[in-house]
C-alpha positions in Angstrom: -14.4 16.7 -32.7 -14.7 13.0 -33.5 -13.2 10.4 -31.2 -10.8 9.5 -34.0 -9.5 13.0 -34.4 -9.2 13.3 -30.6 -7.1 10.1 -30.6 -4.9 11.4 -33.5 -4.3 14.7 -31.8 -3.4 13.1 -28.5 -1.1 10.6 -30.2 0.7 13.4 -32.0 1.2 15.2 -28.7 2.4 12.1 -27.0 4.8 11.2 -29.9 6.4 14.7 -29.6 6.8 14.2 -25.9 8.6 10.8 -26.4 10.8 12.2 -29.2 11.9 15.1 -27.1 12.6 12.8 -24.1 14.8 10.7 -26.4 16.4 13.5 -28.3 20.0 12.5 -27.4 19.5 9.0 -29.0 17.4 10.1 -31.9 18.5 9.6 -35.5 16.9 12.5 -37.2 13.3 12.0 -38.1 13.7 8.2 -38.3 13.4 7.8 -34.5 10.8 5.2 -33.6 9.0 6.0 -30.4 8.7 2.2 -29.8 12.4 2.3 -29.1 11.7 4.3 -25.9 12.8 2.2 -22.9 9.5 2.7 -21.0 7.3 1.9 -24.0 9.3 -1.3 -24.6 8.0 -2.6 -21.2 4.6 -2.8 -22.7 5.5 -3.1 -26.4 2.4 -5.0 -27.6 0.0 -2.3 -26.4 2.1 0.6 -27.9 2.4 -1.2 -31.2 -1.4 -1.4 -31.3 -1.7 2.3 -30.7 0.9 3.1 -33.3 -0.6 0.8 -35.9 -4.0 2.3 -35.3 -2.6 5.8 -35.6 -1.0 4.8 -39.0 -4.2 3.3 -40.3 -6.3 6.2 -39.4 -3.8 8.7 -40.7 -3.4 7.1 -44.2 -6.9 5.8 -44.9 -9.4 8.5 -45.4 -12.4 6.3 -45.1 -11.2 5.1 -41.7 -10.2 8.5 -40.5 -13.6 10.0 -41.5 -15.5 7.2 -39.6 -16.9 5.8 -42.8 -15.9 2.2 -41.9 -14.9 2.3 -38.3 -14.9 4.4 -35.1 -13.0 4.3 -31.9 -14.9 3.0 -28.9 -14.8 5.2 -25.9 -13.3 2.4 -23.8 -10.2 2.2 -26.1 -9.8 5.9 -26.2 -10.0 6.2 -22.4 -7.5 3.4 -21.9 -5.2 5.1 -24.3 -5.5 8.4 -22.4 -4.7 6.7 -19.1 -1.6 5.0 -20.6 -0.4 8.3 -22.0 -1.1 10.1 -18.7 1.0 7.6 -16.8 4.0 8.4 -18.9 3.6 12.1 -19.5 2.5 12.9 -16.0 3.6 9.9 -13.8 2.2 9.7 -10.3 4.5 11.2 -7.6 5.3 9.8 -4.2 3.0 12.4 -2.6 0.2 10.2 -3.7 1.2 7.3 -1.5 3.5 8.6 1.2 2.3 9.0 4.8 2.2 12.7 5.6 3.9 14.1 8.7 0.6 14.7 10.6 -0.1 10.9 10.4 3.4 9.7 11.3 4.1 8.4 14.8 7.3 10.4 15.6 9.4 11.1 18.6 11.2 14.1 19.9 14.1 14.5 22.3 11.7 14.7 25.3 9.5 11.8 24.3 9.5 9.0 26.9 11.3 5.9 25.7 8.6 3.7 27.1 5.9 5.5 25.0 7.9 4.9 21.8 8.5 1.2 22.5 4.9 0.6 23.4 3.7 2.2 20.2 6.1 0.2 18.1 4.9 -3.0 19.7 1.3 -2.0 19.3 1.5 -1.0 15.7 4.3 -3.3 14.6 6.6 -0.4 13.6 10.2 -1.3 12.8 11.4 2.3 13.4 10.3 5.7 14.5 11.7 9.0 13.1 13.1 11.5 15.7 12.5 15.1 14.8 13.7 18.4 16.2 11.4 21.3 16.9 11.6 22.4 13.2 10.4 19.0 12.0 13.8 18.0 10.7 14.8 14.3 10.9 17.7 14.1 13.4 17.6 10.3 13.9 15.6 7.1 13.8 14.8 4.9 16.8 14.7 1.2 16.2 15.5 -2.1 17.9 19.0 -1.7 16.6 19.3 1.5 18.7 18.7 -0.6 21.8 21.3 -3.2 20.7 23.9 -0.4 20.2 23.0 1.0 23.6 23.6 -2.3 25.4 26.7 -3.0 23.4 28.1 0.2 24.7 26.8 -0.5 28.3 26.8 -4.3 28.5 26.5 -4.5 32.3 23.8 -1.8 32.6 20.2 -2.8 33.4 17.3 -0.4 32.7 15.3 -0.7 35.8 13.0 2.3 35.2 12.5 2.7 31.4 9.7 5.1 32.1 12.2 7.7 33.3 14.3 7.6 30.2 13.8 9.9 27.3 14.7 9.6 23.6 17.5 12.1 24.1 19.2 9.5 26.4 19.5 7.3 23.3 20.0 9.9 20.5 23.6 9.0 19.8 22.5 5.4 19.1 19.8 6.6 16.7 22.0 8.3 14.1 21.0 7.8 10.5 24.4 6.4 9.7 24.6 3.8 12.5 23.5 0.9 10.3 25.8 -1.1 8.2 23.0 -2.9 6.3 20.1 -0.4 6.4 19.8 3.0 4.7 17.4 5.8 5.4 17.0 7.8 2.2 15.8 11.4 1.6 13.9 12.0 -1.6 12.1 15.0 -3.2 8.3 15.3 -3.1 8.6 15.5 -6.9 10.1 12.0 -7.2 7.9 9.5 -9.2 6.5 6.3 -7.7 8.2 4.4 -10.5 11.6 5.7 -9.6 11.0 4.9 -5.9 10.1 1.4 -6.8 13.3 1.0 -8.7 15.3 2.4 -5.8 13.8 -0.2 -3.4 14.3 -3.0 -5.8 17.9 -2.1 -6.4 18.6 -1.8 -2.6 17.2 -5.3 -2.0 19.9 -6.7 -4.3 22.6 -4.8 -2.5 24.2 -5.1 0.9 22.5 -2.0 2.1 18.7 -2.1 2.1 16.5 1.0 2.1 14.4 0.8 5.3 12.5 4.1 4.9 12.4 7.1 2.6 11.8 10.5 4.1 10.2 13.0 1.8 11.2 16.7 1.8 10.8 19.5 -0.7 14.0 18.9 -2.6 15.2 15.6 -1.0 17.6 17.4 1.3 17.9 16.0 4.9 18.3 19.6 6.2 14.7 20.3 5.1 11.5 19.9 7.0 10.1 16.4 6.6 6.8 16.3 4.6 6.2 12.6 4.9 7.7 9.1 4.7 7.2 5.8 3.0 8.4 2.2 3.0 8.1 -0.6 0.5 4.8 -1.5 2.2 3.3 1.7 0.9 4.3 0.7 -2.6 2.6 -2.7 -2.1 -0.6 -0.9 -1.0 -0.4 1.1 -4.2 -0.7 -2.1 -6.3 
């Protein structure tokens, strides 16, 4: 099969995908795939692909490679652009899996958690139960809540304290301006980017996203990510 025919076949497959995705806003067969919201974000490139498809379809001498042929570089770029839209990368590509996360349990010494946070510059540490469910998050805010509740208390022996002594100050809903969000492992990186961007413009910022099978906080945690993981992706 020629590179031109391969291009035309893939374009037809892609066009069908876009039309099906926009079926609620289609106007019969007159729907223009360039009206797709995602394609509009890179309209010049998709206009090029569409114009090329039209030329190759309606000009026999072009389609039969009498005058022109498609270079492999162009065809591969087209395939990559199509793949990003038809099969967008998921968060599992960039998240930190559970086995690489520094996490705490109820019997973890408080001093160990604080030392690791200072050493690795962590802003928070997830607290898990024995079934790997997130039951809380320890952060500097947890300490502030603790001392707000016990203003006259001095921790003379932090090594003797365990995370369970602070658990009520580590609840996921303790923060007024920070949110810990649960998302499905099938969530796309693009949607996650939009969630983070939206939260930065609101009063409640997403600090961390915990990834589970379906995005339910009652499920076992599979991994986590922050906006820094998105920055590394780029």
